[in-house]
C-alpha positions as CSV (number, residue, x, y, z in Angstrom):
1,M,99.2,131.5,79.5
2,S,97.3,128.3,80.1
3,E,94.1,130.1,80.9
4,V,93.9,131.7,77.4
5,G,95.2,128.6,75.6
6,V,98.7,129.8,74.6
7,T,100.4,126.8,76.2
8,R,98.1,124.3,74.5
9,Y,98.6,125.9,71.0
10,Y,102.3,126.1,71.5
11,H,102.6,122.4,72.6
12,S,100.5,121.4,69.6
13,L,102.7,123.3,67.2
14,D,105.9,122.1,69.0
15,D,104.7,118.4,68.6
16,K,104.2,118.9,64.9
17,I,107.6,120.5,64.5
18,K,109.3,117.6,66.3
19,T,108.0,115.3,63.6
20,I,110.3,117.1,61.1
21,P,113.8,115.6,61.0
22,F,116.3,117.7,62.8
23,A,113.7,120.2,63.8
24,D,113.5,119.1,67.4
25,Q,116.7,121.0,68.0
26,M,114.8,124.2,67.4
27,S,112.3,123.6,70.3
28,F,112.4,125.8,73.4
29,D,110.6,126.1,76.7
30,L,107.8,128.7,76.1
31,D,107.2,129.1,79.8
32,Q,110.8,129.8,80.5
33,Y,111.0,132.2,77.6
34,V,108.0,134.2,78.8
35,T,109.3,134.2,82.4
36,D,112.7,135.5,81.2
37,K,111.2,138.3,79.2
38,A,108.9,139.3,82.1
39,L,111.9,139.4,84.4
40,N,113.9,141.4,81.9
41,G,111.1,143.9,81.7
42,L,110.9,144.1,85.5
43,Y,114.6,144.7,85.8
44,L,114.5,147.4,83.1
45,T,111.7,149.1,84.9
46,L,113.6,149.0,88.2
47,A,116.7,150.4,86.6
48,E,114.7,153.3,85.1
49,E,113.1,154.0,88.5
50,E,116.5,153.9,90.2
51,K,118.0,156.3,87.7
52,K,115.1,158.7,88.2
53,I,115.6,158.5,92.0
54,R,119.3,159.1,91.8
55,Q,118.9,162.1,89.4
56,D,115.9,163.8,91.0
57,P,115.8,164.4,94.7
58,A,112.1,165.0,94.5
59,A,111.6,161.4,93.5
60,R,112.9,160.3,96.9
61,V,109.5,160.2,98.4
62,T,110.0,157.9,101.4
63,D,112.3,158.2,104.4
64,L,114.1,155.0,103.3
65,L,114.8,156.4,99.8
66,K,116.0,159.7,101.4
67,K,118.3,157.8,103.7
68,V,119.7,155.5,101.0
69,F,120.2,158.1,98.4
70,G,121.4,160.8,100.7
71,S,118.7,163.4,101.0
72,E,118.7,163.4,104.8
């Protein structure tokens, strides 16, 4: 985010918002927000893949998956 300037623009905007009375309560950590959303997306993708592996024996392509999900 810092490479493309997102962090710099966010901090500039956040600094301006903090000058408004009572607005500092609305601030949040952009890096934490992006990290949380990325992890949520990762967990969703993992859940979808696990569902596919559980439902479709052909998706169990490794020996470990076959052993864990009962195809051996």
